[in-house]
SEZA-782488 format. One line per 5 residues: for each residue x, y, z of C-alpha. Coordinates in nm, 4 decimals, padded with zeros to 6 digits. Layout:
! residues N
X Y Z; ...
This chain:
! residues 701
-00.0092 -05.3897 -05.2805; 00.1805 -05.1599 -05.0063; 00.1597 -05.2214 -04.6327; -00.0716 -04.9726 -04.4250; -00.0211 -04.8638 -04.1005
-00.3507 -04.8176 -03.9294; -00.4701 -04.7304 -03.5814; -00.6204 -04.9743 -03.3182; -00.9894 -04.8656 -03.3522; -01.3537 -04.9331 -03.2724
-01.6214 -04.7838 -03.0706; -01.5537 -04.5437 -02.7676; -01.6997 -04.8099 -02.5453; -01.4885 -05.0770 -02.6685; -01.1572 -04.8869 -02.6238
-00.9317 -05.0757 -02.4149; -00.6315 -04.9569 -02.2147; -00.3503 -04.8632 -02.5040; 00.0151 -04.9750 -02.4382; 00.2254 -04.7055 -02.4146
00.2757 -04.5149 -02.7380; -00.0015 -04.7237 -02.9078; -00.2600 -04.5161 -03.0971; -00.6415 -04.5810 -03.0799; -00.9319 -04.4055 -03.2752
-01.2711 -04.4165 -03.1425; -01.4972 -04.4060 -03.4514; -01.8100 -04.3022 -03.2808; -01.6683 -03.9910 -03.1223; -01.4173 -03.9374 -03.3836
-01.1492 -03.8847 -03.1324; -00.7833 -04.0173 -03.1257; -00.5951 -04.1436 -02.8182; -00.2464 -04.2573 -02.7341; -00.1338 -04.5083 -02.4770
00.0511 -04.3781 -02.1540; 00.1298 -04.5092 -01.8193; -00.1466 -04.2568 -01.6939; -00.4100 -04.4245 -01.9342; -00.5250 -04.3267 -02.2506
-00.4458 -03.9671 -02.3556; -00.6835 -03.7946 -02.6224; -00.4679 -03.6333 -02.8885; -00.4831 -03.2577 -02.8773; -00.3866 -03.0586 -03.1895
-00.2257 -02.8074 -03.0097; -00.0347 -02.6518 -03.3277; -00.3574 -02.6621 -03.5398; -00.6970 -02.5170 -03.5091; -00.8875 -02.7424 -03.2765
-00.9697 -02.5400 -02.9405; -00.8414 -02.7538 -02.6365; -00.8074 -02.7309 -02.2607; -00.5058 -02.7655 -01.9871; -00.6421 -02.8480 -01.6660
-00.4649 -02.7134 -01.3769; -00.5915 -02.8450 -01.0246; -00.4996 -02.8274 -00.6488; -00.3904 -03.1485 -00.4928; -00.7218 -03.1701 -00.3147
-00.8516 -03.2363 -00.6806; -00.5979 -03.4646 -00.8119; -00.3095 -03.1882 -00.9351; 00.0076 -03.3251 -00.9595; 00.3474 -03.1786 -01.0725
00.4223 -03.1925 -01.4133; 00.8278 -03.2226 -01.3581; 00.8277 -03.4639 -01.1018; 00.5102 -03.6494 -01.0903; 00.4569 -03.6601 -01.5058
00.1086 -03.4866 -01.4922; 00.0130 -03.3565 -01.8452; -00.2285 -03.1311 -01.8070; -00.4412 -03.2941 -02.0816; -00.7764 -03.4499 -02.0839
-00.7700 -03.8328 -02.0493; -01.1378 -03.9428 -02.1311; -01.5027 -03.7732 -02.1242; -01.8458 -03.8261 -02.1530; -02.2082 -03.7750 -01.9945
-02.3351 -03.9504 -01.6673; -02.5961 -04.2044 -01.6964; -02.6772 -04.2518 -01.3263; -02.6324 -04.0736 -00.9855; -02.5243 -04.2302 -00.6609
-02.3782 -04.0084 -00.3922; -02.0058 -03.9352 -00.4467; -02.0082 -04.1651 -00.7596; -01.9596 -04.0901 -01.1583; -02.1571 -04.3156 -01.3490
-02.1330 -04.3784 -01.7148; -02.2876 -04.7121 -01.8664; -02.0943 -04.6289 -02.1994; -01.7540 -04.5895 -02.0092; -01.4469 -04.7914 -01.9982
-01.2773 -04.6850 -01.6815; -00.9335 -04.8210 -01.5733; -00.7308 -04.8018 -01.2808; -00.4981 -04.5566 -01.4409; -00.7721 -04.2739 -01.3559
-00.7442 -04.3298 -00.9638; -00.6310 -03.9775 -00.8064; -00.6915 -03.7915 -01.1477; -00.8981 -03.4779 -01.1530; -01.2589 -03.4945 -01.2385
-01.4324 -03.1758 -01.3768; -01.8204 -03.1374 -01.4009; -01.8521 -02.9184 -01.7019; -02.2246 -02.8871 -01.6461; -02.2257 -02.6955 -01.3167
-01.8307 -02.5953 -01.2949; -01.7502 -02.8156 -01.0015; -01.4434 -03.0556 -00.9566; -01.3467 -03.3718 -00.7553; -01.1001 -03.6438 -00.7373
-01.0869 -04.0068 -00.8554; -01.0530 -04.2037 -00.5261; -01.1102 -04.5519 -00.6808; -01.2242 -04.7278 -01.0015; -01.5433 -04.9405 -00.8688
-01.6096 -05.0830 -01.2337; -01.5432 -04.9721 -01.5806; -01.8597 -04.7786 -01.5650; -01.8403 -04.6272 -01.2099; -01.5778 -04.4118 -01.0355
-01.5886 -04.3234 -00.6532; -01.5060 -03.9330 -00.6096; -01.3591 -03.7183 -00.3286; -01.7026 -03.5515 -00.3258; -02.0816 -03.5573 -00.4311
-02.0602 -03.3681 -00.7596; -02.2872 -03.5513 -01.0376; -02.6444 -03.6248 -01.1179; -02.7711 -03.8018 -01.4232; -02.7269 -03.6181 -01.7570
-02.4083 -03.4022 -01.6557; -02.0961 -03.3765 -01.8767; -01.7514 -03.4898 -01.7469; -01.3999 -03.4384 -01.8174; -01.1044 -03.6603 -01.6455
-00.7708 -03.5007 -01.6853; -00.4162 -03.5446 -01.5688; -00.4208 -03.2289 -01.4240; -00.1013 -03.0149 -01.3294; -00.0686 -02.8805 -00.9664
00.0774 -02.5157 -01.0497; 00.0041 -02.2468 -01.2825; 00.3755 -02.2317 -01.4455; 00.3839 -02.5583 -01.5549; 00.0021 -02.5317 -01.6682
00.1068 -02.2151 -01.8753; 00.4071 -02.3894 -02.0315; 00.1885 -02.6820 -02.1626; 00.0286 -02.4583 -02.3977; 00.1718 -02.4452 -02.7361
00.4011 -02.1490 -02.7901; 00.2411 -02.0664 -03.1253; -00.1083 -02.1298 -03.1353; -00.3903 -02.0992 -03.3861; -00.6664 -02.2643 -03.1549
-00.8399 -02.1104 -02.8671; -00.6671 -02.2653 -02.5284; -00.8156 -02.2703 -02.1865; -00.6146 -02.3261 -01.8843; -00.8993 -02.4575 -01.6475
-00.8199 -02.3933 -01.2794; -00.9794 -02.5537 -00.9833; -01.1085 -02.3787 -00.6721; -00.7995 -02.3729 -00.4304; -00.5069 -02.1259 -00.3955
-00.1973 -02.1555 -00.6420; 00.0988 -01.9935 -00.5031; 00.3946 -01.9997 -00.7509; 00.4923 -01.6883 -00.9441; 00.4166 -01.7145 -01.2863
00.5591 -01.5193 -01.5983; 00.3221 -01.4844 -01.8956; 00.5134 -01.4634 -02.1961; 00.6018 -01.6568 -02.5079; 00.2814 -01.7980 -02.6218
00.2020 -01.6049 -02.9612; -00.1870 -01.6001 -03.0889; -00.2399 -01.6685 -03.4660; -00.5641 -01.6174 -03.6346; -00.6757 -01.3683 -03.3904
-00.7026 -01.6705 -03.1309; -00.6914 -01.6439 -02.7309; -00.5546 -01.7986 -02.4595; -00.7963 -01.7758 -02.1419; -00.6727 -01.8658 -01.7778
-01.0262 -01.9366 -01.6262; -01.1202 -02.0001 -01.2486; -01.4186 -02.1185 -01.0796; -01.7210 -01.9664 -01.1054; -01.8894 -02.1610 -00.8056
-01.5883 -02.1432 -00.5658; -01.2779 -01.9189 -00.5372; -00.9802 -01.9566 -00.7566; -00.6922 -01.7873 -00.5678; -00.3533 -01.7225 -00.7440
-00.1133 -01.5961 -00.4534; 00.2082 -01.5931 -00.6148; 00.3286 -01.2837 -00.8203; 00.2186 -01.2328 -01.1857; 00.4251 -01.0757 -01.4750
00.2254 -01.0315 -01.8333; 00.4060 -00.9587 -02.1322; 00.1579 -01.1044 -02.3786; -00.1702 -01.1243 -02.4917; -00.4100 -01.3091 -02.2333
-00.7860 -01.3407 -02.0977; -00.8344 -01.3717 -01.7275; -01.1593 -01.5030 -01.5802; -01.3043 -01.5741 -01.2553; -00.9733 -01.5277 -01.0853
-00.8805 -01.3709 -00.7164; -00.5178 -01.2275 -00.6991; -00.3565 -01.1714 -00.3573; -00.0194 -01.0787 -00.4683; 00.1670 -00.7996 -00.6918
00.0567 -00.7892 -01.0585; 00.2973 -00.6242 -01.3122; 00.1461 -00.5428 -01.6801; 00.4604 -00.4821 -01.8945; 00.5226 -00.3640 -02.2547
00.3318 -00.6206 -02.4860; 00.0594 -00.7421 -02.2214; -00.2609 -00.7067 -02.3898; -00.4940 -00.8244 -02.1084; -00.8691 -00.8625 -02.0992
-01.0129 -00.8925 -01.7431; -01.3538 -01.0649 -01.6536; -01.4871 -01.0877 -01.2843; -01.1497 -01.0647 -01.1345; -01.0564 -00.9373 -00.7944
-00.7486 -00.7930 -00.6251; -00.7565 -00.8945 -00.2638; -00.5078 -00.8019 00.0144; -00.1669 -00.6436 -00.0788; -00.2532 -00.7187 -00.4399
-00.1999 -00.4297 -00.6692; -00.1870 -00.4036 -01.0300; 00.1148 -00.2142 -01.1882; 00.0737 -00.0965 -01.5710; 00.3440 00.0154 -01.7484
00.4412 00.1819 -02.1100; 00.3257 -00.0362 -02.3635; 00.0689 -00.2234 -02.1851; -00.3151 -00.2340 -02.2417; -00.5866 -00.3731 -02.0027
-00.9660 -00.3859 -02.0524; -01.1560 -00.4406 -01.7615; -01.5303 -00.5965 -01.7287; -01.7189 -00.6755 -01.3890; -01.3678 -00.6671 -01.2170
-01.2564 -00.5096 -00.8859; -00.9281 -00.4219 -00.8786; -00.6687 -00.2010 -00.6868; -00.4273 -00.0069 -00.9004; -00.0652 00.0565 -00.7788
-00.0171 00.2963 -01.0463; -00.2251 00.4449 -01.3247; -00.0566 00.5337 -01.6523; -00.4268 00.5522 -01.7872; -00.4057 00.3219 -02.0758
-00.7185 00.1018 -01.9926; -01.0897 00.0455 -02.0445; -01.3001 -00.0172 -01.7509; -01.6655 -00.1364 -01.7852; -01.9228 -00.2267 -01.4876
-01.5717 -00.2434 -01.2781; -01.4729 -00.0932 -00.9344; -01.1173 00.0446 -00.9746; -00.9252 00.1577 -00.6528; -00.6188 00.3531 -00.7043
-00.3352 00.3766 -00.4531; -00.0468 00.1890 -00.2856; 00.2085 00.2118 00.0056; 00.6089 00.1903 -00.0454; 00.7538 00.0885 00.2841
01.0952 00.2262 00.4132; 01.2687 00.0679 00.7069; 01.5934 00.0908 00.8801; 01.8404 -00.2003 00.8044; 01.7919 -00.3268 01.1850
01.4063 -00.3635 01.0666; 01.4873 -00.5288 00.7232; 01.5343 -00.2415 00.4786; 01.7520 -00.3175 00.1987; 01.7754 -00.1022 -00.0991
01.9735 -00.3405 -00.3175; 01.6822 -00.5884 -00.3131; 01.3897 -00.3824 -00.2418; 01.0825 -00.2931 -00.4433; 00.9353 -00.1126 -00.1613
00.5820 -00.3208 -00.1741; 00.4055 -00.5567 00.0230; 00.4682 -00.9334 00.0106; 00.1975 -01.0564 00.2507; -00.0507 -00.9286 00.4619
-00.3491 -01.0668 00.7152; -00.4417 -01.0419 01.0684; -00.2722 -01.2275 01.3843; -00.4547 -01.5007 01.4726; -00.3050 -01.5684 01.8041
-00.0428 -01.4109 02.0506; 00.2860 -01.5401 02.1098; 00.6012 -01.3287 02.2112; 00.8222 -01.2256 01.9176; 00.6075 -01.4156 01.6913
00.3462 -01.3366 01.3885; 00.1221 -01.6111 01.3879; -00.1450 -01.6198 01.1119; -00.3228 -01.9640 01.0808; -00.4507 -01.8264 00.7055
-00.1094 -01.7256 00.6147; 00.1310 -01.9063 00.3104; 00.4538 -01.7530 00.4145; 00.7330 -01.8169 00.1885; 01.1110 -01.8512 00.2879
01.1401 -01.5111 00.0879; 01.0151 -01.3425 00.3823; 01.3088 -01.4102 00.6053; 01.5190 -01.0599 00.6586; 01.2232 -00.8556 00.5407
01.0224 -00.6086 00.7301; 00.6831 -00.6591 00.9225; 00.4741 -00.3595 00.9847; 00.2124 -00.3809 01.2515; -00.0686 -00.1401 01.1104
-00.2820 -00.1654 01.3734; -00.0373 00.0114 01.6534; 00.2159 00.1493 01.4079; 00.4978 -00.0732 01.5081; 00.8011 -00.2469 01.3216
01.0117 -00.5667 01.3192; 01.2537 -00.7852 01.1041; 01.1789 -01.1120 01.0221; 01.4569 -01.3598 01.1600; 01.3265 -01.6859 01.0837
01.0446 -01.8598 00.8832; 00.8801 -02.1054 01.1436; 00.6278 -02.2448 00.9130; 00.3837 -02.1264 00.6494; 00.1527 -01.9670 00.9061
00.4415 -01.8256 01.1704; 00.7514 -01.6236 01.1709; 01.0038 -01.5246 01.4170; 01.0334 -01.1474 01.4749; 01.3055 -00.9227 01.5747
01.0685 -00.7539 01.8437; 00.7395 -00.8457 02.0164; 00.5092 -00.6299 01.7965; 00.2026 -00.8589 01.7303; -00.1182 -00.9591 01.9287
-00.4064 -01.1645 01.7911; -00.6676 -00.9325 01.5944; -00.3839 -00.6998 01.4890; -00.3347 -00.6087 01.1135; 00.0210 -00.6535 00.9538
00.2254 -00.6183 00.6232; 00.5367 -00.8077 00.5249; 00.7127 -00.5655 00.3218; 01.0480 -00.6053 00.0863; 01.1237 -00.2331 00.2174
01.3900 00.0177 00.1039; 01.6470 00.1023 00.3546; 01.6533 00.4644 00.2424; 01.3692 00.7209 00.2167; 01.5260 00.8345 -00.1166
01.5157 00.4356 -00.2397; 01.1395 00.4746 -00.2037; 01.1194 00.8039 -00.3835; 01.3144 00.6720 -00.6703; 01.0766 00.3732 -00.6935
00.7971 00.6066 -00.7698; 00.6796 00.6256 -01.1402; 00.7440 00.9603 -01.3016; 00.3566 00.9889 -01.3712; 00.1658 00.9701 -01.0414
-00.2085 00.8899 -01.1132; -00.2958 00.7388 -00.7709; -00.2504 00.7950 -00.4210; 00.0832 00.7100 -00.3273; 00.2174 00.6765 00.0327
00.5791 00.6302 00.1512; 00.5481 00.4626 00.4888; 00.8546 00.5020 00.6921; 00.9742 00.3037 01.0283; 01.0928 00.4546 01.3284
01.4649 00.4935 01.3524; 01.7016 00.7516 01.2111; 01.7569 00.7925 00.8478; 02.0848 00.9890 00.7527; 02.0206 01.1346 00.4264
01.9281 01.4250 00.2116; 01.5808 01.3360 00.0469; 01.5351 01.5141 -00.2956; 01.1944 01.5022 -00.4341; 01.1605 01.6009 -00.8120
01.0128 01.4926 -01.1329; 00.7078 01.3200 -01.0284; 00.4222 01.4554 -01.2124; 00.1323 01.4071 -00.9964; -00.1843 01.4366 -01.1866
-00.5653 01.4643 -01.0702; -00.6428 01.5230 -00.7002; -00.3654 01.2699 -00.6071; -00.0887 01.3087 -00.3282; 00.2338 01.1728 -00.2576
00.2620 01.1349 00.1233; 00.5683 01.0679 00.3357; 00.4423 00.9216 00.6602; 00.6394 00.8703 00.9855; 00.5829 00.6322 01.2580
00.4447 00.7295 01.5911; 00.4282 00.4033 01.7628; 00.2967 00.3284 02.1024; 00.1512 00.6261 02.2795; 00.3677 00.8225 02.5600
00.0500 00.8694 02.7625; -00.3201 00.8040 02.7346; -00.6468 00.8206 02.8976; -00.9934 00.9606 02.9463; -01.0548 01.3432 02.9715
-01.2185 01.4564 03.2846; -01.2967 01.8031 03.1086; -01.1674 02.0192 02.8100; -01.2020 02.3692 02.7551; -01.1942 02.5922 02.4447
-00.9901 02.9036 02.3896; -00.9143 03.1087 02.0753; -00.5676 02.9796 02.0478; -00.4847 02.7862 02.3708; -00.7418 02.5236 02.4475
-00.6942 02.2686 02.7369; -00.7802 01.9048 02.8268; -00.7875 01.7944 03.1851; -00.7157 01.4629 03.3086; -00.7332 01.4560 03.7008
-00.6146 01.1180 03.7421; -00.2481 01.1775 03.5963; 00.0450 01.3127 03.7631; 00.2499 01.4279 03.4551; 00.5980 01.6109 03.4754
00.5621 01.9798 03.4093; 00.6105 02.0539 03.0271; 00.7490 01.7014 02.9552; 00.4921 01.6870 02.6686; 00.5855 02.0215 02.4903
00.5895 01.9957 02.1448; 00.4112 01.6347 02.1466; 00.0779 01.5569 01.9642; -00.2303 01.4951 02.1106; -00.4925 01.2930 01.9652
-00.8601 01.2640 02.0517; -00.9030 00.8803 01.9804; -01.2701 00.7910 02.1113; -01.5956 00.9831 02.2220; -01.6633 01.3497 02.1206
-01.4428 01.5313 01.9290; -01.2341 01.2224 01.8077; -01.0773 01.2367 01.4399; -00.7708 01.3929 01.2892; -00.9263 01.7492 01.2929
-00.8855 01.7793 01.6777; -00.5070 01.6642 01.6750; -00.2940 01.9474 01.8494; 00.0396 02.0245 01.9325; 00.0835 02.0681 02.3086
00.2180 02.3685 02.4184; 00.2717 02.3217 02.7995; 00.1585 02.0836 03.0586; 00.0966 02.0561 03.4239; 00.0575 01.7452 03.6146
-00.2942 01.7071 03.5327; -00.3536 01.9856 03.2175; -00.2464 02.0027 02.8603; -00.2317 02.3374 02.7029; -00.2636 02.2991 02.3197
-00.2224 02.5607 02.0323; -00.5267 02.6216 01.8389; -00.8717 02.5800 01.9505; -01.0745 02.2734 01.9206; -01.2972 02.2182 01.6023
-01.6764 02.1308 01.6752; -01.7381 01.9026 01.8304; -01.4918 01.9588 02.0863; -01.3416 01.6953 02.3205; -01.5266 01.6828 02.6504
-01.5595 01.4713 02.9663; -01.5277 01.1245 02.8729; -01.3326 01.1755 02.5607; -01.0441 00.9104 02.5145; -00.7002 01.0692 02.4071
-00.3374 00.9713 02.3434; -00.0105 01.1523 02.3521; 00.2451 01.0716 02.0838; 00.5983 01.1456 01.9848; 00.7231 01.1318 01.6208
00.9813 00.8094 01.6146; 01.0744 00.8645 01.2650; 01.3888 01.0966 01.2314; 01.5422 01.2208 00.9217; 01.8866 01.3932 00.9640
02.0792 01.5497 00.6778; 02.3929 01.4957 00.8542; 02.7201 01.5588 00.7351; 02.7429 01.7427 00.4097; 02.3833 01.6953 00.3544
02.2546 02.0312 00.4195; 01.8744 01.9818 00.4037; 01.6664 01.7045 00.5075; 01.3876 01.7229 00.2454; 01.3902 01.9086 -00.0425
01.1367 01.9820 -00.2739; 01.2175 02.0922 -00.6281; 00.9516 02.2154 -00.8673; 00.7399 01.9497 -00.6893; 00.3386 01.9519 -00.6106
00.1052 01.7702 -00.4267; 00.3286 01.6365 -00.1349; 00.2261 01.5575 00.2326; 00.4936 01.5079 00.4290; 00.3783 01.4000 00.8149
00.4746 01.2858 01.1548; 00.8283 01.3013 01.1049; 01.1147 01.4728 01.3370; 01.3781 01.6267 01.1031; 01.7439 01.7326 01.2183
01.9502 01.9389 00.9680; 02.3258 01.9270 01.1014; 02.4894 02.1031 00.8295; 02.5596 02.4963 00.8177; 02.2720 02.6846 00.6525
02.0821 02.3625 00.6580; 01.6988 02.3519 00.5909; 01.4617 02.0644 00.7615; 01.2045 02.1314 00.4830; 01.2733 02.3249 00.1775
01.0159 02.4097 -00.0848; 01.2164 02.5749 -00.3759; 01.0777 02.7746 -00.6395; 00.7924 02.6314 -00.8248; 00.6984 02.3790 -00.5672
00.3196 02.3984 -00.5180; 00.0504 02.2323 -00.2941; 00.2667 02.1171 -00.0504; 00.1497 02.0364 00.3084; 00.3702 01.9651 00.6206
00.1694 01.8261 00.9277; 00.2802 01.7431 01.2807; 00.6523 01.7601 01.2029; 00.9212 01.8650 01.4763; 01.2306 02.0137 01.3914
01.4462 01.9965 01.6756; 01.7853 02.1916 01.7799; 01.9167 02.2194 01.4020; 02.1836 02.4737 01.5515; 02.2933 02.8158 01.4622
02.2474 02.9304 01.1251; 01.9888 02.6741 01.0428; 01.6171 02.7314 00.9367; 01.3462 02.4907 01.0444; 01.0946 02.5423 00.7548
01.1498 02.7295 00.4447; 00.9513 02.8392 00.1508; 01.1407 02.9903 -00.1360; 01.0244 03.2433 -00.4111; 00.7305 03.0963 -00.6341
00.6488 02.8223 -00.3876; 00.3347 02.7346 -00.2272; 00.3203 02.5286 00.1204; 00.1123 02.4665 00.4134; 00.2597 02.3939 00.7748
00.0163 02.2551 01.0132; 00.0924 02.1479 01.3709; 00.4540 02.1844 01.2941; 00.7156 02.2460 01.6093; 01.0483 02.4378 01.5648
01.2683 02.4034 01.8589; 01.5743 02.6051 01.9161; 01.6725 02.7205 01.5378; 01.8070 03.0283 01.4129; 01.4713 03.0958 01.2511
01.1634 02.8766 01.2929; 00.9807 02.9606 00.9781; 01.1250 03.1422 00.6516; 00.8814 03.2522 00.3945; 00.9755 03.4388 00.0770
00.6567 03.4559 -00.1102; 00.2654 03.4472 00.0098; 00.2010 03.2473 00.3202; -00.0738 03.2217 00.5876; -00.0416 03.0791 00.9375
-00.3615 02.9236 01.0771; -00.5275 02.7750 01.3717; -00.3755 02.4221 01.4124; -00.0222 02.4847 01.2779; 00.0373 02.5756 00.9153
00.2904 02.7846 00.7981; 00.2402 02.8173 00.3934; 00.3523 03.0129 00.1067; 00.0329 03.1114 -00.0962; -00.1840 02.9173 00.1508
-00.2448 02.8997 00.5293; -00.0644 02.8251 00.8522; -00.2438 02.7080 01.1502; -00.1083 02.6254 01.5210; 00.2667 02.6418 01.4852
00.4955 02.6136 01.7897; 00.8238 02.7929 01.7265; 01.0379 02.8764 02.0354; 01.3954 02.9450 02.1567; 01.5107 03.0715 01.8200
01.8469 03.2312 01.8018; 01.7003 03.4814 01.5480; 01.3061 03.5108 01.4915; 01.0291 03.2813 01.5322; 00.9146 03.3413 01.1787
01.0725 03.5568 00.9139; 00.8456 03.6721 00.6295; 00.9777 03.8620 00.3266; 00.8303 04.0344 00.0241; 00.5527 03.8835 -00.1818
00.2928 03.9927 -00.4142; 00.0270 03.9126 -00.1345; -00.0757 03.9019 00.2372; 00.0122 03.6464 00.5156; -00.2613 03.5348 00.7404
-00.1214 03.4216 01.0690; -00.3684 03.2452 01.2920; -00.3037 03.1047 01.6397; 00.0337 03.0165 01.6457; 00.2693 03.0534 01.9491
00.6272 03.2324 01.8658; 00.7887 03.2973 02.1912; 01.1335 03.3111 02.3590; 01.3438 03.3884 02.0419; 01.6369 03.6377 02.0802
01.5050 03.8436 01.7999; 01.1466 03.9256 01.7207; 00.8511 03.6596 01.7575; 00.7357 03.7596 01.3822; 00.9521 03.9656 01.1477
00.7706 04.0913 00.8452; 00.9544 04.2699 00.5715; 00.7340 04.4332 00.3181; 00.4406 04.2168 00.3772; 00.0851 04.2718 00.4532
00.0119 04.0805 00.7522; -00.3821 03.9911 00.8192; -00.5079 03.8351 01.1459; -00.1730 03.7868 01.3306; -00.3331 03.6069 01.5945
-00.1611 03.4022 01.8672; 00.1073 03.4202 02.1443; 00.4103 03.6320 02.0743; 00.5616 03.6520 02.4304; 00.9058 03.6989 02.5832
01.0920 03.7657 02.2637; 01.4370 03.9552 02.3131; 01.3165 04.2183 02.0823; 00.9441 04.2742 01.9572; 00.6670 04.0562 01.9696
00.5931 04.1208 01.6059; 00.8101 04.3627 01.4059; 00.7437 04.5133 01.0388; 00.9325 04.7276 00.8180; 00.9713 04.8455 00.4611
00.5900 04.8714 00.3939; 00.4738 04.5883 00.6061; 00.1515 04.6411 00.8135; -00.0705 04.4363 01.0703; -00.4237 04.4207 01.0420
-00.6186 04.6194 01.3211; -00.8413 04.2730 01.3380; -00.5338 04.0767 01.5125; -00.5679 03.9694 01.8609; -00.3197 03.7783 02.0558
-00.1001 03.7739 02.3623; 00.2100 04.0113 02.3500; 00.3598 04.0165 02.6793; 00.7144 04.0262 02.8251; 00.8896 04.1230 02.4742
01.2291 04.3178 02.5194; 01.1309 04.6007 02.2636; 00.7537 04.6158 02.3001; 00.4282 04.4758 02.1917; 00.4747 04.5207 01.8234
00.7053 04.7951 01.6146; 00.5807 05.1388 01.6709; 00.6118 05.2509 01.3108; 00.3374 05.3400 01.0810; 00.4120 05.0121 00.8879
00.2069 04.8304 01.1228; -00.1592 04.9213 01.2064; -00.2969 04.9972 01.5392; -00.5082 04.7354 01.7005; -00.2952 04.4211 01.7769
-00.3115 04.3847 02.1562
């Protein structure tokens, strides 16, 4: 009779501690075990058809490294409690051994976790927390303390449902989900806690079929080609954004997520979806580096204490990857570079910008604005901000080929930084085009703030609608361009004065600073532009560019032959609260444009509150189009030529200040005419108030 190889066998309650490599069979529970230094391991038929679980737990709950501490991620034993006694696990049918000390314990009845701290007897364990009452199911496992190793434990080709069960706590390692192929329509699920928070703070890359449940993400998520993801009760928090690319599909149910982009290939049921993200650009001195940047946030939070040249956040978990990266203080609009990682909760900075309670973002910033532009996907289905640090960027920025859909906008935002002056108004006065704000406690230098930005920061009239360009100032009075909107600031309103600290200089052979080519839905705000090359234009909207808005942009001394703002045939742009100082022509419009109360020059739109002065030719040059131009309170003064030169255009409501120009305050020819409804100040002009030809209608005064 042939010899037989038989497993050691018996009822589960009689199962001893098997020798390493020795197999055992529990006849009553119909489970097989293999002896191991960590205790008896239950056989998991991973390549077969039996569903199984891989356990991942933080060190608090007994998780250990697979690579260095031998954790397997697999179950060691299971059962049902037969009694209860505080922080104990009691099972009269168990056969616990010392190998279970420091292992993870999972209460499968109420989804809670603990760690084994001692083996009191073969039927009783001491736990790190009070987790069990009688009659509750438990599972004890050799849990892995990180998600990449837990994921690698799952079989590559599986025909069973696999669950990676994760304890509460934070898992900080970056994880790439790829290479686990499901057969027989089975699913690999990564499942967090339902009774507490399971946080994945590392970056995640998805390239396969996966189900995600009860997880909070706090870092960048990329869903690439091949990803087939189902999200249930998941949350993105802080800087976390989900980026979805061609060939990836996503299903969301009862989930709250923020998208970094939105190609539209997803289904959402009972979920809250927020769209939009920020791309960061900083000078090299502030950590910008095109060679390694993705422009996105790495860490974010709020400073918890104040230390000079430090960022201290007791809740942070900074990695070494943050060194030489950029820190942006979003509370007061200031920047610095990380010079050292002192600890997981403290960074050394190149400048003293952080104080307790101020919000920050640490970002992998680009060093050029063009780098940030190039990183934006071709299809833009969410609001996209390019936040640019203070400093000078010597480059020509070209924006084209970005298909912006829906009601979304690409915003280029400069830095204002700390205010130049602030205080509380003692009075404010309305005026059609030159309102004032007074602070009798000041002693400002006369006209020191011409072209600067006044913001009402608190009290009556606060908000962006009452931000104004400052025309002139005395020691105590600021005179602005364009009347206040209701409610207007008054005695007691807080205010602050700012200057654009981000400079884009075309420089050298780069003739234009920002050039928009058949591009729509762009907002450029709070920048200073200098185009030094011959024939340069600070902002050029070429033919076919529409829905362009430029707000609070200062173009300074572009030089002879330069143009501050230009809109070419077929373009539509709006310029608000913009300042052109000493160019050849402040504003050049070659199609339909409007000039409105608080600083907009636009083609096919409205221009408000412009300040154009000291031009070597004209304050504004308007050429033929198929429609009219509405110019509401603007200031066009001190130019060698005309304040406004209109060629073959109808001009409606030419309201504002057109004083002290070398030629006419307003001049029209070749069929141009001025509406009789226009009002304004036209004094001190060399040739007269307005052209005396019949091209301009009477009534301007």
